[in-house]
N, C-alpha and C positions, 0 to 999 in steps of 0.2 A: 220806381222807374229804372233803377239800375239793372234790373232783369233783362231789358232789351239788349244793351250792349254785351252784357255778360253771355247771353244765348247767341247773339249774332256773331260775336267774336270767336266763338268756340265751336259753332255749328259745322259738321262735316257735309252738310247739305247747303245748297245755295237758297237762302230765304229771301224773298222779294216783297214781303208784305208783313206789316203788324197790325194788330187790332188793340187799341187801348181805350178803356172806358173811364168815364169821369174825370179826365185829365186835360181836357181841353174845353171848359165850359166857364161860365161866369164866375163861379167861386174857385177854380183851379185851373191853372194854365201850365202845370209842370211838364207836360208833354212838349211844349214849345222850346224847352231847353234842349231836347234831343233832335228837333227838325234838321239841323245841319248835319248831325251825325248820319241820320237816316238818309239824307239827300246825297251825301257824298258816297255812300254805299248803294244807292239806287234802290232803296227800300221805300215802298209805298206805305202810307199811313192811313189807316181807317180810324176815324175818331168815332167812338161809339158812346151812346148815353150823355148826349147834350144837355139833357135834363138831370144830370147827375143822379140817376136812378130814382127819378120822382122827386128828389129834393128841390128842385127848382119849379115845382107846381104849387097850386093854391093849396093843396092837401098837405105839402111837405113831405111827401113820399109815405112809404109803408112804415107800419109801427116798428118793423124790425130793422129799419134803415140804420146802417152802422156809423153814420156820421157823428162826431162829437156834438154835444148839446149845444156849444156856442155856435157851431156851423149851423145847425138847425134853426136856432133862434135868428140868425142873420138872414137865412133863406126865408123865414116867416116875415121878417121885416121887409125884405125886398119884394115879397108877394103882396103885402099891405101897401107899400108904396105904388106899386103897379096898379092895384085896385083903386087907390085914390085918384090915379090919373087916367082911369078907364082904359087900362092896358092889361095884358096878360103876360105874367112872368114866363110861362113856357114858350110863348111866341117870341119874346125877347131873347130868351136863351137860345132857342133855335136859330134865330137870326144871326146872333153873335157866333154861334158855332159854324154856320154855313158861310159866314163872311171871311173865315180863314182860308185863304187860298193855298196855303202850304198843307192843308190836309187833302188827300187824294179822294176821299169819300167820307161822308158823315151818315152813320147808320142811326135810324131812328125807328123805335118801336111803334107800330101801327096797329091800334086795337079795333077800328071802326073806319068806316067810309068817311064819317064826320071828322075823325082825327086826321085821316089822309087829306081831306080838302083843307083843313086848318094848316097843315104842314105845308102844303103846296102854295097856298096863299101867303104864308109867312116868308117862304122862299123867294117870292117875287115882289114883296113890298120892300120899302125902304126902311131901315132901322131908325127908330127915334134916338138920336144921339145924345140929346139931353137926358132923357130917361136912362139910357144905357149908362152914361157916366155917373148918374146918381145912384143907380144900383151897384155899379162897380165900387163906389164909396162904401156903400154899406158893407160890401165883402172885404174891404181893404184889411181890417183887423184879423180876418180868418182866412186870407187869401192863401191858397195852396195848402190848407190844412186838409189832411186826408184821414183815412182809417185803414187799420190792418185788413188785408185781403189775402186769402190763400193759406198755404200751409208754411210759407217761408218767413 
């Protein structure tokens, strides 16, 4: 996350928007630490991948997902809990991300009309606070655990 202040503080052009993925979701909220920095500078925030590149789905993401095994295990446990309660982890994850009013936009991948309808419905429904708290407890031991990305 240090890359944002590094670039913004050194840029010769005015930057007014950043995009961050997988850092403001159920398992990782490290983007929140930089919100005051961005707000003071008038920089908008696009929160992408509220499902953590598929990690927060019933399938647990693609085989190549770079998350550490303990994070993948926590995600599987969270998905199982949601299924036990007749809920969907992706829906809860999207609702959690959309509830954060410090994000200027939340970017969601849509692969079908069915997915679009599901996202729209999730955006208009009340989040299940009890389920949310229980899922967040599952992620506590691995909260903000991330993986290497890019060349730096």
